gemmi code that builds the backbone of each chain (N, CA, C; Angstrom):
import gemmi

chains = {
    "A": [
        ("UNK", (151.071, -154.734, -144.324), (150.176, -153.737, -144.927), (149.370, -153.044, -143.819)),
        ("UNK", (149.293, -151.724, -143.884), (148.579, -150.972, -142.855), (147.080, -151.250, -142.966)),
        ("UNK", (146.451, -151.512, -141.817), (145.021, -151.823, -141.834), (144.210, -150.561, -142.099)),
        ("UNK", (142.982, -150.776, -142.536), (142.091, -149.641, -142.762), (141.911, -148.856, -141.468)),
        ("UNK", (141.741, -149.583, -140.368), (141.586, -148.874, -139.089), (142.780, -147.983, -138.813)),
        ("UNK", (143.983, -148.520, -138.994), (145.186, -147.721, -138.706), (145.250, -146.470, -139.583)),
        ("UNK", (144.888, -146.628, -140.831), (144.915, -145.464, -141.734), (143.881, -144.424, -141.293)),
        ("UNK", (142.690, -144.907, -140.889), (141.646, -143.977, -140.434), (142.069, -143.304, -139.134)),
        ("UNK", (142.645, -144.090, -138.234), (143.073, -143.519, -136.948), (144.125, -142.445, -137.160)),
        ("UNK", (145.036, -142.695, -138.091), (146.069, -141.696, -138.379), (145.446, -140.427, -138.962)),
        ("UNK", (144.488, -140.613, -139.856), (143.794, -139.453, -140.433), (143.110, -138.641, -139.329)),
        ("UNK", (142.421, -139.335, -138.438), (141.711, -138.634, -137.358), (142.700, -137.915, -136.442)),
        ("UNK", (143.788, -138.599, -136.115), (144.786, -137.992, -135.216), (145.347, -136.716, -135.836)),
        ("UNK", (145.665, -136.789, -137.122), (146.279, -135.635, -137.774), (145.268, -134.528, -138.057)),
        ("UNK", (144.054, -134.919, -138.404), (143.046, -133.920, -138.763), (142.511, -133.189, -137.539)),
        ("UNK", (142.312, -133.936, -136.462), (141.661, -133.353, -135.278), (142.620, -133.123, -134.112)),
        ("UNK", (143.914, -133.357, -134.359), (144.907, -133.148, -133.309), (144.569, -133.953, -132.052)),
        ("UNK", (144.237, -135.208, -132.259), (143.940, -136.128, -131.159), (145.113, -137.105, -131.047)),
        ("UNK", (145.636, -137.343, -129.829), (146.759, -138.287, -129.698), (146.402, -139.648, -130.289)),
        ("UNK", (147.274, -140.144, -131.162), (146.987, -141.394, -131.866), (146.731, -142.546, -130.895)),
        ("UNK", (147.457, -142.564, -129.772), (147.342, -143.701, -128.857), (145.982, -143.761, -128.163)),
        ("UNK", (145.237, -142.666, -128.197), (143.913, -142.673, -127.546), (142.828, -143.192, -128.491)),
        ("UNK", (143.183, -143.419, -129.739), (142.192, -143.849, -130.728), (142.267, -145.365, -130.894)),
        ("UNK", (141.182, -146.046, -130.568), (141.153, -147.507, -130.643), (140.025, -147.944, -131.587)),
        ("UNK", (140.025, -149.228, -131.961), (138.930, -149.705, -132.819), (137.563, -149.548, -132.168)),
        ("UNK", (137.534, -149.506, -130.828), (136.249, -149.376, -130.125), (135.829, -147.921, -129.942)),
        ("UNK", (136.701, -146.979, -130.300), (136.379, -145.555, -130.088), (135.202, -145.141, -130.961)),
        ("UNK", (134.295, -144.404, -130.344), (133.184, -143.792, -131.084), (133.634, -142.392, -131.458)),
        ("UNK", (133.657, -142.110, -132.745), (134.213, -140.830, -133.210), (133.548, -139.631, -132.536)),
        ("UNK", (132.254, -139.726, -132.332), (131.513, -138.592, -131.770), (131.534, -138.643, -130.244)),
        ("UNK", (131.103, -139.773, -129.685), (130.917, -139.857, -128.235), (132.234, -139.946, -127.472)),
        ("UNK", (133.205, -140.668, -128.015), (134.469, -140.870, -127.295), (135.542, -139.860, -127.692)),
        ("UNK", (135.618, -139.550, -128.965), (136.696, -138.671, -129.433), (136.260, -137.215, -129.532)),
        ("UNK", (134.953, -136.969, -129.391), (134.455, -135.594, -129.372), (134.531, -134.891, -130.717)),
        ("UNK", (134.506, -135.674, -131.785), (134.579, -135.069, -133.122), (133.180, -134.580, -133.506)),
        ("UNK", (133.082, -133.306, -133.857), (131.760, -132.793, -134.245), (131.565, -132.937, -135.756)),
        ("UNK", (130.378, -132.584, -136.205), (130.026, -132.849, -137.601), (130.898, -132.057, -138.569)),
        ("UNK", (131.315, -130.859, -138.157), (132.160, -130.060, -139.060), (133.552, -130.669, -139.182)),
        ("UNK", (134.116, -131.073, -138.046), (135.422, -131.730, -138.111), (135.326, -133.032, -138.893)),
        ("UNK", (134.165, -133.684, -138.795), (134.043, -134.951, -139.511), (134.062, -134.740, -141.031)),
        ("UNK", (133.693, -133.543, -141.480), (133.789, -133.266, -142.919), (135.249, -133.315, -143.378)),
        ("UNK", (136.143, -132.790, -142.540), (137.566, -132.849, -142.893), (138.055, -134.296, -142.909)),
        ("UNK", (137.548, -135.085, -141.951), (137.934, -136.500, -141.915), (137.378, -137.214, -143.146)),
        ("UNK", (136.131, -136.938, -143.468), (135.524, -137.569, -144.645), (136.294, -137.190, -145.907)),
        ("UNK", (136.688, -135.935, -145.990), (137.488, -135.483, -147.141), (138.771, -136.298, -147.244)),
        ("UNK", (139.465, -136.441, -146.118), (140.744, -137.167, -146.120), (140.526, -138.648, -146.436)),
        ("UNK", (139.461, -139.232, -145.898), (139.173, -140.642, -146.174), (138.805, -140.822, -147.648)),
        ("UNK", (137.962, -139.934, -148.160), (137.580, -140.010, -149.577), (138.824, -140.004, -150.459)),
        ("UNK", (139.737, -139.097, -150.140), (140.958, -138.973, -150.935), (141.855, -140.199, -150.777)),
        ("UNK", (142.015, -140.633, -149.533), (142.955, -141.724, -149.260), (142.497, -143.043, -149.869)),
        ("UNK", (141.177, -143.277, -149.861), (140.659, -144.576, -150.304), (139.991, -144.519, -151.685)),
        ("UNK", (139.893, -143.319, -152.235), (139.272, -143.207, -153.557), (137.792, -143.538, -153.550)),
        ("UNK", (137.123, -143.172, -152.471), (135.687, -143.465, -152.328), (134.955, -142.180, -151.966)),
        ("UNK", (133.662, -142.297, -151.756), (132.864, -141.168, -151.279), (132.016, -141.687, -150.121)),
        ("UNK", (132.423, -141.370, -148.908), (131.648, -141.816, -147.741), (130.224, -141.276, -147.845)),
        ("UNK", (129.225, -142.135, -147.789), (127.836, -141.653, -147.958), (127.275, -141.050, -146.669)),
        ("UNK", (127.851, -139.932, -146.258), (127.477, -139.336, -144.968), (125.999, -138.957, -144.911)),
        ("UNK", (125.488, -138.439, -146.026), (124.070, -138.029, -146.017), (123.163, -139.231, -145.802)),
        ("UNK", (123.465, -140.322, -146.470), (122.655, -141.539, -146.339), (122.741, -142.071, -144.908)),
        ("UNK", (123.929, -142.103, -144.366), (124.093, -142.605, -143.000), (123.333, -141.729, -142.000)),
        ("UNK", (123.481, -140.425, -142.177), (122.796, -139.496, -141.269), (121.279, -139.686, -141.349)),
        ("UNK", (120.795, -139.847, -142.566), (119.348, -140.052, -142.746), (118.896, -141.341, -142.068)),
        ("UNK", (119.678, -142.389, -142.216), (119.320, -143.670, -141.597), (119.287, -143.563, -140.069)),
        ("UNK", (120.244, -142.834, -139.520), (120.265, -142.639, -138.061), (119.058, -141.805, -137.628)),
        ("UNK", (118.798, -140.729, -138.371), (117.664, -139.862, -138.023), (116.332, -140.598, -138.139)),
        ("UNK", (116.259, -141.544, -139.079), (115.019, -142.302, -139.281), (114.912, -143.497, -138.332)),
        ("UNK", (115.933, -143.701, -137.504), (115.904, -144.829, -136.571), (116.203, -146.168, -137.233)),
        ("UNK", (116.712, -146.129, -138.462), (117.019, -147.381, -139.174), (118.435, -147.879, -138.886)),
        ("UNK", (119.231, -147.025, -138.269), (120.606, -147.402, -137.932), (121.008, -146.625, -136.685)),
        ("UNK", (122.064, -147.101, -136.047), (122.587, -146.388, -134.881), (123.890, -145.705, -135.278)),
        ("UNK", (124.277, -144.701, -134.515), (125.548, -144.035, -134.826), (126.712, -145.016, -134.666)),
        ("UNK", (126.545, -145.993, -133.754), (127.626, -146.971, -133.546), (127.955, -147.730, -134.834)),
        ("UNK", (126.956, -147.980, -135.634), (127.179, -148.758, -136.859), (128.125, -148.057, -137.825)),
        ("UNK", (128.161, -146.734, -137.740), (128.974, -145.988, -138.693), (130.143, -145.245, -138.049)),
        ("UNK", (130.019, -144.925, -136.781), (131.025, -144.039, -136.190), (131.898, -144.677, -135.117)),
        ("UNK", (131.623, -145.934, -134.720), (132.634, -146.685, -133.973), (133.681, -147.089, -135.008)),
        ("UNK", (134.945, -146.828, -134.705), (135.953, -146.843, -135.765), (136.148, -148.195, -136.437)),
        ("UNK", (135.989, -149.302, -135.679), (136.129, -150.612, -136.344), (134.988, -150.805, -137.352)),
        ("UNK", (133.820, -150.239, -137.021), (132.692, -150.335, -137.957), (132.885, -149.393, -139.151)),
        ("UNK", (133.407, -148.210, -138.857), (133.699, -147.271, -139.949), (134.710, -147.895, -140.917)),
        ("UNK", (135.735, -148.534, -140.346), (136.750, -149.178, -141.199), (136.112, -150.275, -142.050)),
        ("UNK", (135.183, -151.022, -141.456), (134.496, -152.078, -142.223), (133.660, -151.487, -143.344)),
        ("UNK", (132.989, -150.368, -143.062), (132.190, -149.706, -144.113), (133.102, -149.232, -145.244)),
        ("UNK", (134.273, -148.695, -144.866), (135.224, -148.232, -145.888), (135.682, -149.406, -146.748)),
        ("UNK", (135.988, -150.526, -146.099), (136.409, -151.713, -146.865), (135.313, -152.138, -147.838)),
        ("UNK", (134.064, -152.061, -147.390), (132.944, -152.431, -148.272), (132.870, -151.487, -149.477)),
        ("UNK", (133.050, -150.191, -149.202), (132.982, -149.214, -150.295), (134.130, -149.400, -151.287)),
        ("UNK", (135.304, -149.694, -150.748), (136.463, -149.924, -151.622), (136.227, -151.175, -152.470)),
        ("UNK", (135.676, -152.224, -151.826), (135.417, -153.468, -152.560), (134.352, -153.247, -153.633)),
        ("UNK", (133.320, -152.475, -153.283), (132.240, -152.213, -154.243), (132.756, -151.418, -155.439)),
        ("UNK", (133.687, -150.528, -155.158), (134.258, -149.716, -156.242), (135.064, -150.587, -157.206)),
        ("UNK", (135.753, -151.585, -156.631), (136.602, -152.434, -157.458), (135.848, -153.546, -158.150)),
        ("UNK", (134.581, -153.769, -157.729), (133.807, -154.892, -158.281), (133.370, -154.622, -159.703)),
    ],
    "B": [
        ("UNK", (128.641, -104.728, -156.804), (128.510, -105.011, -155.380), (127.564, -104.017, -154.715)),
        ("UNK", (126.794, -104.522, -153.793), (126.016, -103.656, -152.916), (126.271, -104.163, -151.506)),
        ("UNK", (127.267, -103.557, -150.881), (127.768, -104.115, -149.626), (126.692, -104.175, -148.551)),
        ("UNK", (125.850, -103.133, -148.506), (124.845, -103.078, -147.448), (123.842, -104.229, -147.555)),
        ("UNK", (123.634, -104.735, -148.760), (122.695, -105.845, -148.960), (123.402, -107.188, -149.135)),
        ("UNK", (124.712, -107.147, -148.900), (125.486, -108.384, -148.997), (125.461, -108.961, -150.410)),
        ("UNK", (125.239, -108.093, -151.400), (125.326, -108.531, -152.789), (126.768, -108.279, -153.233)),
        ("UNK", (127.553, -109.328, -153.230), (128.988, -109.111, -153.380), (129.528, -109.496, -154.750)),
        ("UNK", (128.690, -109.994, -155.610), (129.171, -110.245, -156.962), (128.223, -109.576, -157.953)),
        ("UNK", (128.760, -109.222, -159.113), (127.965, -108.502, -160.118), (127.490, -109.400, -161.244)),
        ("UNK", (128.395, -110.238, -161.746), (127.978, -111.082, -162.871), (128.874, -112.307, -163.001)),
        ("UNK", (128.277, -113.340, -163.538), (129.054, -114.538, -163.856), (129.692, -114.300, -165.222)),
        ("UNK", (131.008, -114.273, -165.263), (131.710, -114.046, -166.535), (131.814, -115.340, -167.331)),
        ("UNK", (132.054, -116.443, -166.615), (132.190, -117.730, -167.307), (131.908, -118.855, -166.335)),
        ("UNK", (131.068, -119.774, -166.769), (130.740, -120.945, -165.953), (131.177, -122.174, -166.732)),
        ("UNK", (132.112, -122.927, -166.162), (132.669, -124.090, -166.860), (132.315, -125.349, -166.065)),
        ("UNK", (131.155, -125.912, -166.358), (130.665, -127.043, -165.572), (131.575, -128.266, -165.688)),
        ("UNK", (132.016, -128.561, -166.909), (132.848, -129.752, -167.101), (134.140, -129.643, -166.300)),
        ("UNK", (134.595, -128.416, -166.151), (135.837, -128.150, -165.430), (135.574, -127.888, -163.945)),
        ("UNK", (134.297, -127.849, -163.583), (133.852, -127.540, -162.216), (134.504, -126.244, -161.717)),
        ("UNK", (134.384, -125.190, -162.560), (134.978, -123.913, -162.170), (134.123, -122.760, -162.682)),
        ("UNK", (134.379, -121.584, -162.138), (133.593, -120.399, -162.494), (134.496, -119.173, -162.390)),
        ("UNK", (134.176, -118.172, -163.198), (134.814, -116.863, -163.061), (133.707, -115.829, -162.901)),
        ("UNK", (133.850, -115.013, -161.891), (132.822, -114.040, -161.530), (133.476, -112.665, -161.462)),
        ("UNK", (132.695, -111.625, -161.770), (133.231, -110.268, -161.660), (132.456, -109.467, -160.628)),
        ("UNK", (133.150, -108.563, -160.004), (132.510, -107.690, -159.015), (133.324, -106.404, -158.903)),
        ("UNK", (132.622, -105.292, -158.916), (133.324, -104.016, -158.725), (133.032, -103.492, -157.323)),
        ("UNK", (134.078, -103.172, -156.619), (133.926, -102.592, -155.288), (133.318, -101.204, -155.450)),
        ("UNK", (132.243, -100.894, -154.738), (131.620, -99.574, -154.918), (132.562, -98.438, -154.498)),
        ("UNK", (132.329, -97.283, -155.111), (133.148, -96.111, -154.747), (132.791, -95.618, -153.351)),
        ("UNK", (131.509, -95.766, -153.024), (131.075, -95.294, -151.705), (130.237, -96.365, -151.014)),
        ("UNK", (130.326, -96.389, -149.717), (129.536, -97.304, -148.896), (129.672, -96.846, -147.453)),
        ("UNK", (128.612, -97.066, -146.692), (128.708, -96.703, -145.267), (129.825, -97.490, -144.583)),
        ("UNK", (130.094, -98.683, -145.125), (131.144, -99.510, -144.523), (132.494, -98.794, -144.561)),
        ("UNK", (132.728, -98.048, -145.639), (134.021, -97.364, -145.750), (134.138, -96.163, -144.794)),
        ("UNK", (132.993, -95.751, -144.261), (133.068, -94.636, -143.293), (133.787, -95.085, -142.021)),
        ("UNK", (133.633, -96.378, -141.727), (134.309, -96.866, -140.515), (135.532, -97.708, -140.814)),
        ("UNK", (135.659, -98.177, -142.056), (136.721, -99.125, -142.391), (137.477, -98.614, -143.596)),
        ("UNK", (138.339, -97.545, -143.531), (138.654, -96.819, -142.313), (138.529, -95.341, -142.635)),
        ("UNK", (138.294, -94.490, -141.664), (138.179, -93.059, -141.938), (139.429, -92.516, -142.650)),
        ("UNK", (139.204, -91.950, -143.826), (140.324, -91.381, -144.586), (141.144, -92.414, -145.335)),
        ("UNK", (140.848, -93.705, -145.111), (141.646, -94.756, -145.759), (140.746, -95.965, -146.012)),
        ("UNK", (139.781, -95.820, -146.944), (138.791, -96.877, -147.141), (139.386, -98.161, -147.718)),
        ("UNK", (139.093, -99.263, -147.072), (139.541, -100.579, -147.526), (138.376, -101.557, -147.499)),
        ("UNK", (138.330, -102.428, -148.485), (137.347, -103.500, -148.490), (137.705, -104.463, -147.348)),
        ("UNK", (136.756, -104.688, -146.399), (137.066, -105.583, -145.269), (137.371, -107.003, -145.731)),
        ("UNK", (138.345, -107.612, -145.081), (138.731, -108.974, -145.434), (137.572, -109.951, -145.329)),
        ("UNK", (136.711, -109.773, -144.326), (135.588, -110.710, -144.174), (134.645, -110.622, -145.376)),
        ("UNK", (134.551, -109.421, -145.966), (133.685, -109.302, -147.145), (134.354, -109.882, -148.387)),
        ("UNK", (135.676, -109.856, -148.426), (136.369, -110.525, -149.526), (136.160, -112.041, -149.411)),
        ("UNK", (136.192, -112.545, -148.188), (135.918, -113.979, -147.983), (134.484, -114.293, -148.400)),
        ("UNK", (133.559, -113.420, -148.029), (132.163, -113.632, -148.432), (132.020, -113.564, -149.954)),
        ("UNK", (132.797, -112.701, -150.588), (132.772, -112.626, -152.055), (133.211, -113.961, -152.655)),
        ("UNK", (134.248, -114.544, -152.087), (134.702, -115.860, -152.569), (133.651, -116.927, -152.274)),
        ("UNK", (132.987, -116.787, -151.121), (131.955, -117.769, -150.762), (130.759, -117.679, -151.716)),
        ("UNK", (130.331, -116.452, -152.018), (129.181, -116.311, -152.924), (129.534, -116.797, -154.329)),
        ("UNK", (130.738, -116.526, -154.763), (131.165, -117.005, -156.082), (131.170, -118.535, -156.097)),
        ("UNK", (131.703, -119.122, -155.036), (131.698, -120.586, -154.917), (130.275, -121.107, -154.916)),
        ("UNK", (129.421, -120.404, -154.185), (128.033, -120.846, -154.056), (127.334, -120.959, -155.389)),
        ("UNK", (127.571, -119.987, -156.273), (126.907, -120.054, -157.585), (127.435, -121.219, -158.408)),
        ("UNK", (128.711, -121.489, -158.270), (129.254, -122.658, -158.972), (128.579, -123.938, -158.451)),
        ("UNK", (128.450, -124.040, -157.146), (127.867, -125.261, -156.566), (126.385, -125.380, -156.926)),
        ("UNK", (125.674, -124.263, -156.906), (124.253, -124.303, -157.290), (124.126, -124.799, -158.736)),
        ("UNK", (125.022, -124.330, -159.580), (124.987, -124.785, -160.982), (125.277, -126.281, -161.064)),
        ("UNK", (126.293, -126.721, -160.344), (126.656, -128.141, -160.394), (125.545, -129.027, -159.827)),
        ("UNK", (124.747, -128.457, -158.921), (123.665, -129.237, -158.292), (122.314, -128.928, -158.943)),
        ("UNK", (122.362, -128.391, -160.157), (121.169, -128.133, -160.975), (120.090, -127.332, -160.238)),
        ("UNK", (120.533, -126.387, -159.420), (119.614, -125.500, -158.708), (118.634, -126.274, -157.820)),
        ("UNK", (119.078, -127.424, -157.338), (118.230, -128.227, -156.459), (118.619, -128.094, -154.992)),
        ("UNK", (119.840, -127.656, -154.744), (120.333, -127.605, -153.373), (120.995, -126.263, -153.107)),
        ("UNK", (121.007, -125.887, -151.826), (121.582, -124.607, -151.421), (122.838, -124.851, -150.591)),
        ("UNK", (123.969, -124.285, -151.021), (125.186, -124.426, -150.229), (125.268, -123.379, -149.119)),
        ("UNK", (125.780, -123.798, -147.978), (125.991, -122.881, -146.851), (127.454, -122.966, -146.424)),
        ("UNK", (128.066, -121.807, -146.238), (129.481, -121.771, -145.856), (129.669, -122.443, -144.495)),
        ("UNK", (130.619, -123.376, -144.432), (130.846, -124.120, -143.187), (132.247, -123.907, -142.623)),
        ("UNK", (133.221, -123.700, -143.494), (134.589, -123.528, -142.982), (135.410, -122.705, -143.969)),
        ("UNK", (136.339, -121.942, -143.412), (137.271, -121.140, -144.205), (138.678, -121.509, -143.763)),
        ("UNK", (139.495, -121.919, -144.719), (140.859, -122.297, -144.376), (141.840, -121.508, -145.237)),
        ("UNK", (142.987, -121.255, -144.641), (144.085, -120.662, -145.410), (143.658, -119.399, -146.146)),
        ("UNK", (142.831, -118.605, -145.489), (142.423, -117.346, -146.110), (143.576, -116.346, -145.989)),
        ("UNK", (143.956, -115.794, -147.124), (145.066, -114.841, -147.113), (144.662, -113.567, -147.839)),
        ("UNK", (144.802, -112.460, -147.137), (144.540, -111.149, -147.720), (145.894, -110.597, -148.154)),
        ("UNK", (146.151, -110.642, -149.455), (147.512, -110.393, -149.919), (147.777, -108.933, -150.257)),
        ("UNK", (146.726, -108.250, -150.670), (146.893, -106.816, -150.968), (145.666, -106.068, -150.454)),
        ("UNK", (145.773, -104.771, -150.307), (144.607, -103.966, -149.979), (143.687, -103.895, -151.185)),
        ("UNK", (142.399, -103.974, -150.919), (141.397, -103.794, -151.976), (140.620, -102.532, -151.648)),
        ("UNK", (140.580, -101.613, -152.606), (140.040, -100.280, -152.330), (138.811, -99.984, -153.193)),
        ("UNK", (138.049, -98.947, -152.834), (136.839, -98.594, -153.589), (137.121, -98.401, -155.075)),
        ("UNK", (136.209, -98.926, -155.905), (136.307, -98.747, -157.341), (137.045, -99.866, -158.064)),
        ("UNK", (137.709, -100.725, -157.347), (138.475, -101.788, -158.017), (137.542, -102.825, -158.641)),
        ("UNK", (137.923, -103.299, -159.827), (137.195, -104.380, -160.477), (137.877, -105.697, -160.111)),
        ("UNK", (137.093, -106.579, -159.497), (137.650, -107.848, -159.035), (137.221, -108.983, -159.948)),
        ("UNK", (138.123, -109.909, -160.160), (137.813, -111.134, -160.895), (138.004, -112.297, -159.928)),
        ("UNK", (136.944, -113.089, -159.753), (136.989, -114.179, -158.774), (136.949, -115.505, -159.514)),
        ("UNK", (137.968, -116.318, -159.282), (138.041, -117.648, -159.891), (137.852, -118.692, -158.808)),
        ("UNK", (136.963, -119.659, -159.077), (136.692, -120.722, -158.109), (136.743, -122.063, -158.828)),
        ("UNK", (137.318, -123.031, -158.161), (137.254, -124.399, -158.678), (136.952, -125.350, -157.522)),
        ("UNK", (136.318, -126.458, -157.874), (135.970, -127.460, -156.863), (137.201, -128.310, -156.558)),
        ("UNK", (137.454, -128.465, -155.270), (138.566, -129.315, -154.824), (138.073, -130.729, -154.555)),
        ("UNK", (136.897, -130.810, -153.949), (136.369, -132.134, -153.585), (134.855, -132.064, -153.425)),
        ("UNK", (134.189, -133.052, -154.010), (132.744, -133.185, -153.803), (132.492, -134.388, -152.914)),
        ("UNK", (132.083, -134.145, -151.684), (131.769, -135.224, -150.770), (130.268, -135.452, -150.722)),
        ("UNK", (129.842, -136.229, -149.742), (128.421, -136.486, -149.561), (127.831, -135.402, -148.671)),
        ("UNK", (127.127, -134.469, -149.282), (126.528, -133.379, -148.505), (127.454, -132.217, -148.249)),
        ("UNK", (128.656, -132.273, -148.790), (129.570, -131.149, -148.618), (130.493, -131.049, -149.822)),
        ("UNK", (131.007, -129.851, -150.055), (131.935, -129.608, -151.155), (132.991, -128.617, -150.683)),
        ("UNK", (134.203, -128.813, -151.156), (135.293, -127.883, -150.857), (135.708, -127.178, -152.145)),
        ("UNK", (135.987, -125.896, -152.020), (136.418, -125.124, -153.182), (137.704, -124.359, -152.870)),
        ("UNK", (138.390, -123.993, -153.930), (139.500, -123.052, -153.821), (139.093, -121.810, -154.579)),
        ("UNK", (139.253, -120.669, -153.937), (138.825, -119.418, -154.551), (139.967, -118.402, -154.530)),
        ("UNK", (140.006, -117.616, -155.607), (141.032, -116.569, -155.703), (140.366, -115.289, -156.186)),
        ("UNK", (140.765, -114.178, -155.628), (140.319, -112.882, -156.124), (141.523, -112.154, -156.698)),
        ("UNK", (141.349, -111.703, -157.942), (142.407, -110.922, -158.569), (141.903, -109.510, -158.838)),
        ("UNK", (142.810, -108.574, -158.732), (142.502, -107.187, -159.072), (143.631, -106.685, -159.962)),
        ("UNK", (143.258, -106.229, -161.153), (144.290, -105.792, -162.094), (145.234, -106.917, -162.460)),
        ("UNK", (144.720, -108.136, -162.461), (145.538, -109.295, -162.817), (146.414, -109.811, -161.700)),
        ("UNK", (146.379, -109.132, -160.557), (147.244, -109.524, -159.441), (146.415, -110.201, -158.354)),
        ("UNK", (146.953, -111.288, -157.799), (146.238, -112.027, -156.757), (146.088, -111.146, -155.511)),
        ("UNK", (144.821, -110.930, -155.122), (144.550, -110.078, -153.957), (144.276, -110.913, -152.718)),
        ("UNK", (143.570, -112.020, -152.880), (143.336, -112.911, -151.748), (142.892, -114.275, -152.253)),
        ("UNK", (143.003, -115.254, -151.379), (142.595, -116.616, -151.738), (142.243, -117.379, -150.466)),
        ("UNK", (141.500, -118.455, -150.640), (141.083, -119.265, -149.489), (140.586, -120.617, -149.981)),
        ("UNK", (140.563, -121.566, -149.067), (139.912, -122.848, -149.299), (138.646, -122.857, -148.459)),
        ("UNK", (137.529, -123.134, -149.091), (136.233, -123.020, -148.425), (135.512, -124.358, -148.420)),
        ("UNK", (134.790, -124.607, -147.333), (133.960, -125.813, -147.245), (132.499, -125.388, -147.130)),
        ("UNK", (131.659, -126.072, -147.883), (130.216, -125.800, -147.847), (129.469, -127.083, -147.515)),
        ("UNK", (128.462, -126.960, -146.665), (127.473, -128.020, -146.567), (126.361, -127.631, -147.532)),
        ("UNK", (125.695, -128.620, -148.115), (124.556, -128.259, -148.962), (123.378, -129.178, -148.673)),
        ("UNK", (122.211, -128.560, -148.759), (120.954, -129.272, -148.466), (119.922, -128.851, -149.517)),
        ("UNK", (118.882, -129.662, -149.694), (117.789, -129.200, -150.571), (117.283, -127.851, -150.069)),
        ("UNK", (116.898, -126.970, -150.996), (116.453, -125.630, -150.580), (115.479, -125.749, -149.405)),
        ("UNK", (115.820, -125.165, -148.257), (115.017, -125.384, -147.052), (113.728, -124.556, -147.001)),
        ("UNK", (113.590, -123.565, -147.875), (112.375, -122.751, -147.856), (112.144, -122.195, -149.259)),
        ("UNK", (110.903, -122.203, -149.735), (110.652, -121.682, -151.088), (111.039, -120.218, -151.254)),
        ("UNK", (110.939, -119.430, -150.184), (111.339, -118.018, -150.292), (112.819, -117.899, -150.616)),
        ("UNK", (113.614, -118.768, -150.031), (115.050, -118.735, -150.289), (115.324, -119.096, -151.742)),
        ("UNK", (114.661, -120.123, -152.216), (114.853, -120.500, -153.622), (114.404, -119.363, -154.543)),
        ("UNK", (113.279, -118.744, -154.215), (112.796, -117.623, -155.023), (113.794, -116.481, -155.045)),
        ("UNK", (114.371, -116.182, -153.887), (115.381, -115.124, -153.806), (116.586, -115.475, -154.671)),
        ("UNK", (117.005, -116.715, -154.590), (118.180, -117.128, -155.360), (117.890, -117.097, -156.861)),
        ("UNK", (116.654, -117.423, -157.234), (116.295, -117.343, -158.659), (116.365, -115.899, -159.143)),
        ("UNK", (115.875, -114.974, -158.307), (115.932, -113.556, -158.660), (117.385, -113.103, -158.812)),
        ("UNK", (118.199, -113.497, -157.840), (119.620, -113.137, -157.902), (120.287, -113.740, -159.127)),
        ("UNK", (119.920, -114.978, -159.429), (120.527, -115.684, -160.560), (120.316, -114.906, -161.848)),
        ("UNK", (119.087, -114.387, -162.014), (118.794, -113.632, -163.230), (119.611, -112.339, -163.279)),
        ("UNK", (119.815, -111.741, -162.127), (120.558, -110.473, -162.081), (122.028, -110.657, -162.443)),
        ("UNK", (122.579, -111.803, -162.117), (124.029, -111.972, -162.311), (124.366, -112.784, -163.556)),
        ("UNK", (123.341, -113.108, -164.354), (123.619, -113.805, -165.608), (123.813, -115.301, -165.466)),
        ("UNK", (123.208, -115.876, -164.431), (123.220, -117.342, -164.294), (122.428, -117.915, -165.475)),
        ("UNK", (122.930, -118.984, -166.108), (122.223, -119.509, -167.291), (120.740, -119.798, -166.994)),
        ("UNK", (119.883, -119.123, -167.736), (118.432, -119.191, -167.486), (117.911, -120.627, -167.522)),
        ("UNK", (118.412, -121.401, -168.503), (117.888, -122.759, -168.657), (118.243, -123.650, -167.472)),
        ("UNK", (119.258, -123.241, -166.698), (119.662, -124.060, -165.554), (118.847, -123.747, -164.304)),
        ("UNK", (118.136, -122.637, -164.314), (117.357, -122.265, -163.136), (116.168, -123.207, -162.958)),
        ("UNK", (115.529, -123.509, -164.065), (114.329, -124.335, -163.980), (114.565, -125.758, -164.462)),
        ("UNK", (115.825, -126.102, -164.637), (116.160, -127.455, -165.077), (115.771, -127.665, -166.505)),
    ],
}
model = gemmi.Model(1)
for chain_id, residues in chains.items():
    chain = gemmi.Chain(chain_id)
    for i, (resn, *xyz) in enumerate(residues, 1):
        res = gemmi.Residue()
        res.name, res.seqid = resn, gemmi.SeqId(i, " ")
        for name, pos in zip(("N", "CA", "C"), xyz):
            atom = gemmi.Atom()
            atom.name, atom.element = name, gemmi.Element(name[0])
            atom.pos, atom.b_iso = gemmi.Position(*pos), 0.0
            res.add_atom(atom)
        chain.add_residue(res)
    model.add_chain(chain)
structure = gemmi.Structure()
structure.add_model(model)
structure.setup_entities()
């Protein structure tokens, strides 16, 4: 079964035209892959569709702006994949 | 339409909230300074203004869906196709439906028809935020009344 990370990495590679092999679980979507907020909307759209969830981007952004969270917690891809798994699990609960 | 003031739609013909769609009407003016340059002797509605027409139509749908609490701003235009020339005096019918509602952003598909024929279409992305300034909200309320936005939805 394809891991959440692999599915997200494929989405990012296809959406942002980034070579798949350069995307690792440790990659930071913004700092390492250079994805800006507008491109991330396309990624969020694809993730929402693929996983049947709604990534809470506004909440995450607010938490980062308020100093309650770091961008690493949401935008390092292994962490993003974990957040997606949590959202999928919460939806099924 | 009043091209010089960027008023690109005339009235909401039908707002279908349950269906997350809207139909808007707009008549291209017979005269405008824009047609003096675009183009001399061969006036055409500029494609960028047709895209803006689709964006404004989408915007009213999103404002309705967000109960007039948030303002959408155009963020991306994809697959915009200008399929026919649009000329002065034409009555346009703009149909918009929501493709996806994300967190802080929404995507729409918009089509403009003239005489029942598809003139252009695009997929649009909007970011939306709480109205950032009371003047902007006031302006939008004024516009809403002019275009037949449901009165009861303006003030919740």
